[in-house]
PDB file of all heavy atoms in Angstrom:
ATOM      1  N   MET A   1      66.051  92.754  89.625  1.00  0.00           N
ATOM      2  CA  MET A   1      65.504  92.995  90.869  1.00  0.00           C
ATOM      3  C   MET A   1      64.697  94.357  90.795  1.00  0.00           C
ATOM      4  O   MET A   1      65.336  95.331  90.372  1.00  0.00           O
ATOM      5  CB  MET A   1      66.667  93.130  91.951  1.00  0.00           C
ATOM      6  CG  MET A   1      66.123  93.452  93.271  1.00  0.00           C
ATOM      7  SD  MET A   1      67.452  93.287  94.516  1.00  0.00           S
ATOM      8  CE  MET A   1      66.943  94.119  95.795  1.00  0.00           C
ATOM      9  N   THR A   2      63.580  94.339  91.220  1.00  0.00           N
ATOM     10  CA  THR A   2      62.763  95.536  91.265  1.00  0.00           C
ATOM     11  C   THR A   2      62.976  96.222  92.598  1.00  0.00           C
ATOM     12  O   THR A   2      63.108  95.725  93.575  1.00  0.00           O
ATOM     13  CB  THR A   2      61.353  95.280  90.938  1.00  0.00           C
ATOM     14  OG1 THR A   2      60.856  94.412  91.984  1.00  0.00           O
ATOM     15  CG2 THR A   2      61.068  94.523  89.636  1.00  0.00           C
ATOM     16  N   GLY A   3      62.879  97.565  92.460  1.00  0.00           N
ATOM     17  CA  GLY A   3      62.907  98.405  93.676  1.00  0.00           C
ATOM     18  C   GLY A   3      64.386  98.675  94.206  1.00  0.00           C
ATOM     19  O   GLY A   3      64.423  99.224  95.313  1.00  0.00           O
ATOM     20  N   GLY A   4      65.288  98.296  93.470  1.00  0.00           N
ATOM     21  CA  GLY A   4      66.652  98.447  94.057  1.00  0.00           C
ATOM     22  C   GLY A   4      67.534  99.350  93.055  1.00  0.00           C
ATOM     23  O   GLY A   4      66.978  99.813  92.109  1.00  0.00           O
ATOM     24  N   ASP A   5      68.775  99.411  93.383  1.00  0.00           N
ATOM     25  CA  ASP A   5      69.728 100.146  92.505  1.00  0.00           C
ATOM     26  C   ASP A   5      70.789  99.183  92.124  1.00  0.00           C
ATOM     27  O   ASP A   5      70.694  98.022  92.268  1.00  0.00           O
ATOM     28  CB  ASP A   5      70.152 101.371  93.125  1.00  0.00           C
ATOM     29  CG  ASP A   5      70.858 101.150  94.453  1.00  0.00           C
ATOM     30  OD1 ASP A   5      71.314 100.080  94.672  1.00  0.00           O
ATOM     31  OD2 ASP A   5      70.995 101.977  95.368  1.00  0.00           O
ATOM     32  N   HIS A   6      71.885  99.791  91.617  1.00  0.00           N
ATOM     33  CA  HIS A   6      73.036  99.042  91.120  1.00  0.00           C
ATOM     34  C   HIS A   6      73.770  98.292  92.140  1.00  0.00           C
ATOM     35  O   HIS A   6      74.540  97.444  91.870  1.00  0.00           O
ATOM     36  CB  HIS A   6      73.883  99.866  90.138  1.00  0.00           C
ATOM     37  CG  HIS A   6      73.280 100.228  88.912  1.00  0.00           C
ATOM     38  ND1 HIS A   6      72.538 101.243  88.730  1.00  0.00           N
ATOM     39  CD2 HIS A   6      73.311  99.557  87.729  1.00  0.00           C
ATOM     40  CE1 HIS A   6      72.008 101.275  87.544  1.00  0.00           C
ATOM     41  NE2 HIS A   6      72.545 100.370  86.813  1.00  0.00           N
ATOM     42  N   GLY A   7      73.748  98.649  93.394  1.00  0.00           N
ATOM     43  CA  GLY A   7      74.481  98.098  94.464  1.00  0.00           C
ATOM     44  C   GLY A   7      73.836  97.090  95.295  1.00  0.00           C
ATOM     45  O   GLY A   7      73.643  97.231  96.427  1.00  0.00           O
ATOM     46  N   GLN A   8      73.443  95.905  94.639  1.00  0.00           N
ATOM     47  CA  GLN A   8      72.612  94.848  95.320  1.00  0.00           C
ATOM     48  C   GLN A   8      73.527  93.669  95.812  1.00  0.00           C
ATOM     49  O   GLN A   8      73.144  92.939  96.650  1.00  0.00           O
ATOM     50  CB  GLN A   8      71.520  94.513  94.455  1.00  0.00           C
ATOM     51  CG  GLN A   8      70.533  95.469  94.192  1.00  0.00           C
ATOM     52  CD  GLN A   8      69.937  95.992  95.424  1.00  0.00           C
ATOM     53  OE1 GLN A   8      69.491  95.321  96.235  1.00  0.00           O
ATOM     54  NE2 GLN A   8      69.870  97.387  95.545  1.00  0.00           N
ATOM     55  N   TYR A   9      74.643  93.508  95.152  1.00  0.00           N
ATOM     56  CA  TYR A   9      75.493  92.410  95.503  1.00  0.00           C
ATOM     57  C   TYR A   9      76.113  92.476  96.848  1.00  0.00           C
ATOM     58  O   TYR A   9      76.468  93.638  97.309  1.00  0.00           O
ATOM     59  CB  TYR A   9      76.614  92.305  94.477  1.00  0.00           C
ATOM     60  CG  TYR A   9      77.606  91.115  94.822  1.00  0.00           C
ATOM     61  CD1 TYR A   9      77.073  89.764  94.666  1.00  0.00           C
ATOM     62  CD2 TYR A   9      78.814  91.279  94.971  1.00  0.00           C
ATOM     63  CE1 TYR A   9      77.839  88.700  94.896  1.00  0.00           C
ATOM     64  CE2 TYR A   9      79.723  90.178  95.096  1.00  0.00           C
ATOM     65  CZ  TYR A   9      79.246  88.925  95.080  1.00  0.00           C
ATOM     66  OH  TYR A   9      80.053  87.807  95.360  1.00  0.00           O
ATOM     67  N   LEU A  10      76.045  91.484  97.657  1.00  0.00           N
ATOM     68  CA  LEU A  10      76.460  91.308  98.977  1.00  0.00           C
ATOM     69  C   LEU A  10      75.840  92.393  99.914  1.00  0.00           C
ATOM     70  O   LEU A  10      76.376  93.045 100.834  1.00  0.00           O
ATOM     71  CB  LEU A  10      77.979  91.656  99.057  1.00  0.00           C
ATOM     72  CG  LEU A  10      78.875  90.507  98.566  1.00  0.00           C
ATOM     73  CD1 LEU A  10      80.261  90.802  98.540  1.00  0.00           C
ATOM     74  CD2 LEU A  10      78.584  89.136  98.992  1.00  0.00           C
ATOM     75  N   ASP A  11      74.497  92.582  99.585  1.00  0.00           N
ATOM     76  CA  ASP A  11      73.708  93.621 100.372  1.00  0.00           C
ATOM     77  C   ASP A  11      72.541  92.854 101.095  1.00  0.00           C
ATOM     78  O   ASP A  11      71.453  93.420 101.395  1.00  0.00           O
ATOM     79  CB  ASP A  11      73.168  94.607  99.576  1.00  0.00           C
ATOM     80  CG  ASP A  11      72.634  95.799 100.276  1.00  0.00           C
ATOM     81  OD1 ASP A  11      73.261  96.095 101.433  1.00  0.00           O
ATOM     82  OD2 ASP A  11      71.739  96.565  99.810  1.00  0.00           O
ATOM     83  N   GLY A  12      72.670  91.513 101.395  1.00  0.00           N
ATOM     84  CA  GLY A  12      71.763  90.803 102.111  1.00  0.00           C
ATOM     85  C   GLY A  12      70.716  90.034 101.384  1.00  0.00           C
ATOM     86  O   GLY A  12      69.669  89.604 101.916  1.00  0.00           O
ATOM     87  N   ASN A  13      70.860  90.054  99.962  1.00  0.00           N
ATOM     88  CA  ASN A  13      69.831  89.155  99.125  1.00  0.00           C
ATOM     89  C   ASN A  13      70.521  88.033  98.679  1.00  0.00           C
ATOM     90  O   ASN A  13      71.316  88.057  97.585  1.00  0.00           O
ATOM     91  CB  ASN A  13      69.378  90.316  98.102  1.00  0.00           C
ATOM     92  CG  ASN A  13      68.186  89.672  97.263  1.00  0.00           C
ATOM     93  OD1 ASN A  13      68.195  88.504  96.973  1.00  0.00           O
ATOM     94  ND2 ASN A  13      67.249  90.479  97.105  1.00  0.00           N
ATOM     95  N   ALA A  14      70.134  86.864  99.189  1.00  0.00           N
ATOM     96  CA  ALA A  14      70.789  85.507  98.694  1.00  0.00           C
ATOM     97  C   ALA A  14      70.535  85.258  97.314  1.00  0.00           C
ATOM     98  O   ALA A  14      71.291  84.686  96.494  1.00  0.00           O
ATOM     99  CB  ALA A  14      70.284  84.382  99.615  1.00  0.00           C
ATOM    100  N   CYS A  15      69.335  85.611  96.700  1.00  0.00           N
ATOM    101  CA  CYS A  15      69.029  85.563  95.397  1.00  0.00           C
ATOM    102  C   CYS A  15      70.020  86.180  94.362  1.00  0.00           C
ATOM    103  O   CYS A  15      70.587  85.658  93.487  1.00  0.00           O
ATOM    104  CB  CYS A  15      67.548  85.901  95.065  1.00  0.00           C
ATOM    105  SG  CYS A  15      67.021  85.734  93.323  1.00  0.00           S
ATOM    106  N   VAL A  16      70.159  87.485  94.738  1.00  0.00           N
ATOM    107  CA  VAL A  16      71.085  88.280  93.839  1.00  0.00           C
ATOM    108  C   VAL A  16      72.552  87.709  93.992  1.00  0.00           C
ATOM    109  O   VAL A  16      73.255  87.570  93.011  1.00  0.00           O
ATOM    110  CB  VAL A  16      71.143  89.726  94.289  1.00  0.00           C
ATOM    111  CG1 VAL A  16      72.212  90.544  93.589  1.00  0.00           C
ATOM    112  CG2 VAL A  16      69.748  90.314  94.008  1.00  0.00           C
ATOM    113  N   ASP A  17      72.939  87.531  95.184  1.00  0.00           N
ATOM    114  CA  ASP A  17      74.351  86.990  95.481  1.00  0.00           C
ATOM    115  C   ASP A  17      74.553  85.616  94.692  1.00  0.00           C
ATOM    116  O   ASP A  17      75.632  85.444  94.066  1.00  0.00           O
ATOM    117  CB  ASP A  17      74.562  86.698  96.957  1.00  0.00           C
ATOM    118  CG  ASP A  17      74.622  88.068  97.789  1.00  0.00           C
ATOM    119  OD1 ASP A  17      74.593  89.202  97.012  1.00  0.00           O
ATOM    120  OD2 ASP A  17      74.601  87.997  98.980  1.00  0.00           O
ATOM    121  N   GLY A  18      73.650  84.735  94.723  1.00  0.00           N
ATOM    122  CA  GLY A  18      73.702  83.445  94.041  1.00  0.00           C
ATOM    123  C   GLY A  18      73.865  83.636  92.476  1.00  0.00           C
ATOM    124  O   GLY A  18      74.698  82.913  91.882  1.00  0.00           O
ATOM    125  N   LEU A  19      73.083  84.515  91.984  1.00  0.00           N
ATOM    126  CA  LEU A  19      73.148  84.701  90.573  1.00  0.00           C
ATOM    127  C   LEU A  19      74.491  85.387  90.094  1.00  0.00           C
ATOM    128  O   LEU A  19      75.099  84.888  89.188  1.00  0.00           O
ATOM    129  CB  LEU A  19      71.965  85.732  90.137  1.00  0.00           C
ATOM    130  CG  LEU A  19      70.604  85.006  90.129  1.00  0.00           C
ATOM    131  CD1 LEU A  19      69.525  86.108  89.947  1.00  0.00           C
ATOM    132  CD2 LEU A  19      70.449  84.009  89.090  1.00  0.00           C
ATOM    133  N   VAL A  20      74.986  86.373  90.821  1.00  0.00           N
ATOM    134  CA  VAL A  20      76.203  86.878  90.597  1.00  0.00           C
ATOM    135  C   VAL A  20      77.356  86.038  90.765  1.00  0.00           C
ATOM    136  O   VAL A  20      78.229  85.876  89.912  1.00  0.00           O
ATOM    137  CB  VAL A  20      76.480  88.305  91.469  1.00  0.00           C
ATOM    138  CG1 VAL A  20      77.815  88.793  91.285  1.00  0.00           C
ATOM    139  CG2 VAL A  20      75.408  89.352  91.101  1.00  0.00           C
ATOM    140  N   GLU A  21      77.392  85.286  91.838  1.00  0.00           N
ATOM    141  CA  GLU A  21      78.500  84.354  92.022  1.00  0.00           C
ATOM    142  C   GLU A  21      78.476  83.160  91.125  1.00  0.00           C
ATOM    143  O   GLU A  21      79.534  82.692  90.604  1.00  0.00           O
ATOM    144  CB  GLU A  21      78.434  83.813  93.525  1.00  0.00           C
ATOM    145  CG  GLU A  21      78.662  84.974  94.491  1.00  0.00           C
ATOM    146  CD  GLU A  21      78.469  84.642  95.953  1.00  0.00           C
ATOM    147  OE1 GLU A  21      78.042  83.451  96.266  1.00  0.00           O
ATOM    148  OE2 GLU A  21      78.573  85.446  96.808  1.00  0.00           O
ATOM    149  N   GLY A  22      77.192  82.751  90.686  1.00  0.00           N
ATOM    150  CA  GLY A  22      77.176  81.628  89.675  1.00  0.00           C
ATOM    151  C   GLY A  22      77.833  82.097  88.412  1.00  0.00           C
ATOM    152  O   GLY A  22      78.596  81.317  87.796  1.00  0.00           O
ATOM    153  N   PHE A  23      77.588  83.317  88.031  1.00  0.00           N
ATOM    154  CA  PHE A  23      78.125  83.931  86.864  1.00  0.00           C
ATOM    155  C   PHE A  23      79.654  84.104  86.915  1.00  0.00           C
ATOM    156  O   PHE A  23      80.463  83.726  86.023  1.00  0.00           O
ATOM    157  CB  PHE A  23      77.524  85.224  86.478  1.00  0.00           C
ATOM    158  CG  PHE A  23      78.180  85.926  85.249  1.00  0.00           C
ATOM    159  CD1 PHE A  23      77.957  85.390  84.059  1.00  0.00           C
ATOM    160  CD2 PHE A  23      78.979  87.030  85.391  1.00  0.00           C
ATOM    161  CE1 PHE A  23      78.554  85.866  82.855  1.00  0.00           C
ATOM    162  CE2 PHE A  23      79.508  87.645  84.333  1.00  0.00           C
ATOM    163  CZ  PHE A  23      79.421  87.088  83.049  1.00  0.00           C
ATOM    164  N   LEU A  24      80.134  84.768  88.043  1.00  0.00           N
ATOM    165  CA  LEU A  24      81.567  85.051  88.174  1.00  0.00           C
ATOM    166  C   LEU A  24      82.377  83.895  88.499  1.00  0.00           C
ATOM    167  O   LEU A  24      83.548  83.706  88.004  1.00  0.00           O
ATOM    168  CB  LEU A  24      81.685  86.076  89.168  1.00  0.00           C
ATOM    169  CG  LEU A  24      81.198  87.359  89.041  1.00  0.00           C
ATOM    170  CD1 LEU A  24      81.204  88.345  90.263  1.00  0.00           C
ATOM    171  CD2 LEU A  24      81.672  88.149  87.722  1.00  0.00           C
ATOM    172  N   LEU A  25      81.834  82.986  89.246  1.00  0.00           N
ATOM    173  CA  LEU A  25      82.724  81.867  89.694  1.00  0.00           C
ATOM    174  C   LEU A  25      82.597  80.483  88.888  1.00  0.00           C
ATOM    175  O   LEU A  25      83.460  79.703  88.661  1.00  0.00           O
ATOM    176  CB  LEU A  25      82.388  81.486  91.172  1.00  0.00           C
ATOM    177  CG  LEU A  25      82.662  82.518  92.238  1.00  0.00           C
ATOM    178  CD1 LEU A  25      82.198  82.194  93.650  1.00  0.00           C
ATOM    179  CD2 LEU A  25      83.993  82.929  92.168  1.00  0.00           C
ATOM    180  N   ASP A  26      81.419  80.346  88.364  1.00  0.00           N
ATOM    181  CA  ASP A  26      81.112  79.053  87.594  1.00  0.00           C
ATOM    182  C   ASP A  26      80.623  79.341  86.181  1.00  0.00           C
ATOM    183  O   ASP A  26      80.252  78.287  85.507  1.00  0.00           O
ATOM    184  CB  ASP A  26      79.971  78.395  88.450  1.00  0.00           C
ATOM    185  CG  ASP A  26      80.282  78.008  89.772  1.00  0.00           C
ATOM    186  OD1 ASP A  26      81.552  77.701  89.951  1.00  0.00           O
ATOM    187  OD2 ASP A  26      79.415  78.091  90.644  1.00  0.00           O
ATOM    188  N   ASP A  27      80.757  80.623  85.733  1.00  0.00           N
ATOM    189  CA  ASP A  27      80.365  80.720  84.319  1.00  0.00           C
ATOM    190  C   ASP A  27      78.906  80.450  83.892  1.00  0.00           C
ATOM    191  O   ASP A  27      78.662  80.098  82.717  1.00  0.00           O
ATOM    192  CB  ASP A  27      81.342  80.122  83.382  1.00  0.00           C
ATOM    193  CG  ASP A  27      81.852  81.043  82.294  1.00  0.00           C
ATOM    194  OD1 ASP A  27      81.531  82.155  82.259  1.00  0.00           O
ATOM    195  OD2 ASP A  27      82.511  80.525  81.324  1.00  0.00           O
ATOM    196  N   ARG A  28      77.924  80.451  84.950  1.00  0.00           N
ATOM    197  CA  ARG A  28      76.621  80.088  84.738  1.00  0.00           C
ATOM    198  C   ARG A  28      75.746  81.406  84.353  1.00  0.00           C
ATOM    199  O   ARG A  28      75.875  82.321  84.966  1.00  0.00           O
ATOM    200  CB  ARG A  28      75.963  79.406  86.027  1.00  0.00           C
ATOM    201  CG  ARG A  28      76.386  78.039  86.164  1.00  0.00           C
ATOM    202  CD  ARG A  28      75.597  77.444  87.272  1.00  0.00           C
ATOM    203  NE  ARG A  28      76.253  77.797  88.591  1.00  0.00           N
ATOM    204  CZ  ARG A  28      75.671  78.348  89.582  1.00  0.00           C
ATOM    205  NH1 ARG A  28      74.287  78.273  89.594  1.00  0.00           N
ATOM    206  NH2 ARG A  28      76.270  78.714  90.717  1.00  0.00           N
ATOM    207  N   ILE A  29      74.947  81.249  83.303  1.00  0.00           N
ATOM    208  CA  ILE A  29      74.090  82.219  82.954  1.00  0.00           C
ATOM    209  C   ILE A  29      72.580  81.702  83.050  1.00  0.00           C
ATOM    210  O   ILE A  29      72.381  80.611  82.472  1.00  0.00           O
ATOM    211  CB  ILE A  29      74.339  82.657  81.515  1.00  0.00           C
ATOM    212  CG1 ILE A  29      75.730  83.199  81.310  1.00  0.00           C
ATOM    213  CG2 ILE A  29      73.402  83.700  81.073  1.00  0.00           C
ATOM    214  CD1 ILE A  29      76.253  83.517  79.969  1.00  0.00           C
ATOM    215  N   PRO A  30      71.750  82.429  83.582  1.00  0.00           N
ATOM    216  CA  PRO A  30      70.393  81.947  83.789  1.00  0.00           C
ATOM    217  C   PRO A  30      69.786  81.636  82.389  1.00  0.00           C
ATOM    218  O   PRO A  30      70.003  82.264  81.347  1.00  0.00           O
ATOM    219  CB  PRO A  30      69.570  83.070  84.328  1.00  0.00           C
ATOM    220  CG  PRO A  30      70.616  83.946  85.234  1.00  0.00           C
ATOM    221  CD  PRO A  30      71.917  83.709  84.263  1.00  0.00           C
ATOM    222  N   ALA A  31      68.914  80.636  82.290  1.00  0.00           N
ATOM    223  CA  ALA A  31      68.309  80.250  80.963  1.00  0.00           C
ATOM    224  C   ALA A  31      67.369  81.257  80.485  1.00  0.00           C
ATOM    225  O   ALA A  31      67.319  81.364  79.203  1.00  0.00           O
ATOM    226  CB  ALA A  31      67.571  78.964  81.207  1.00  0.00           C
ATOM    227  N   GLY A  32      66.829  82.042  81.339  1.00  0.00           N
ATOM    228  CA  GLY A  32      65.867  83.159  80.805  1.00  0.00           C
ATOM    229  C   GLY A  32      65.979  84.369  81.832  1.00  0.00           C
ATOM    230  O   GLY A  32      66.803  84.497  82.510  1.00  0.00           O
ATOM    231  N   ASP A  33      64.951  85.247  81.588  1.00  0.00           N
ATOM    232  CA  ASP A  33      64.885  86.383  82.528  1.00  0.00           C
ATOM    233  C   ASP A  33      64.759  85.992  83.965  1.00  0.00           C
ATOM    234  O   ASP A  33      64.103  84.996  84.182  1.00  0.00           O
ATOM    235  CB  ASP A  33      63.729  87.215  82.177  1.00  0.00           C
ATOM    236  CG  ASP A  33      63.871  87.924  80.771  1.00  0.00           C
ATOM    237  OD1 ASP A  33      64.990  88.104  80.287  1.00  0.00           O
ATOM    238  OD2 ASP A  33      62.914  88.465  80.365  1.00  0.00           O
ATOM    239  N   THR A  34      65.431  86.561  84.819  1.00  0.00           N
ATOM    240  CA  THR A  34      65.461  86.139  86.213  1.00  0.00           C
ATOM    241  C   THR A  34      65.110  87.394  87.110  1.00  0.00           C
ATOM    242  O   THR A  34      65.635  88.541  86.766  1.00  0.00           O
ATOM    243  CB  THR A  34      66.781  85.659  86.612  1.00  0.00           C
ATOM    244  OG1 THR A  34      67.111  84.596  85.807  1.00  0.00           O
ATOM    245  CG2 THR A  34      66.909  85.202  88.082  1.00  0.00           C
ATOM    246  N   SER A  35      64.419  87.347  88.142  1.00  0.00           N
ATOM    247  CA  SER A  35      64.152  88.400  89.037  1.00  0.00           C
ATOM    248  C   SER A  35      64.252  87.911  90.454  1.00  0.00           C
ATOM    249  O   SER A  35      64.086  86.721  90.746  1.00  0.00           O
ATOM    250  CB  SER A  35      62.678  89.013  88.744  1.00  0.00           C
ATOM    251  OG  SER A  35      61.727  88.072  89.059  1.00  0.00           O
ATOM    252  N   CYS A  36      64.667  88.778  91.312  1.00  0.00           N
ATOM    253  CA  CYS A  36      64.832  88.547  92.667  1.00  0.00           C
ATOM    254  C   CYS A  36      63.946  89.480  93.448  1.00  0.00           C
ATOM    255  O   CYS A  36      63.909  90.641  93.111  1.00  0.00           O
ATOM    256  CB  CYS A  36      66.285  88.786  93.119  1.00  0.00           C
ATOM    257  SG  CYS A  36      67.306  87.492  92.399  1.00  0.00           S
ATOM    258  N   ALA A  37      63.315  89.065  94.522  1.00  0.00           N
ATOM    259  CA  ALA A  37      62.515  90.058  95.377  1.00  0.00           C
ATOM    260  C   ALA A  37      63.507  90.858  96.126  1.00  0.00           C
ATOM    261  O   ALA A  37      64.691  90.547  96.358  1.00  0.00           O
ATOM    262  CB  ALA A  37      61.687  89.211  96.354  1.00  0.00           C
ATOM    263  N   THR A  38      62.915  92.021  96.523  1.00  0.00           N
ATOM    264  CA  THR A  38      63.851  92.874  97.359  1.00  0.00           C
ATOM    265  C   THR A  38      63.986  92.453  98.714  1.00  0.00           C
ATOM    266  O   THR A  38      63.150  91.646  99.216  1.00  0.00           O
ATOM    267  CB  THR A  38      63.173  94.400  97.488  1.00  0.00           C
ATOM    268  OG1 THR A  38      61.865  94.291  97.916  1.00  0.00           O
ATOM    269  CG2 THR A  38      63.231  95.057  96.116  1.00  0.00           C
ATOM    270  N   ALA A  39      65.204  92.588  99.359  1.00  0.00           N
ATOM    271  CA  ALA A  39      65.526  92.052 100.647  1.00  0.00           C
ATOM    272  C   ALA A  39      64.838  92.919 101.634  1.00  0.00           C
ATOM    273  O   ALA A  39      64.571  94.003 101.538  1.00  0.00           O
ATOM    274  CB  ALA A  39      66.964  91.904 100.790  1.00  0.00           C
TER     275      ALA A  39
END
């Protein structure tokens, strides 16, 4: 995510939350580089 800092999870950005939860809950890793727009 550009324009943010390390505290983006559960801060109103569904893209970031989805990536983090996919990794933590379902062991999913994006196939390549991923970016999210700032909320």
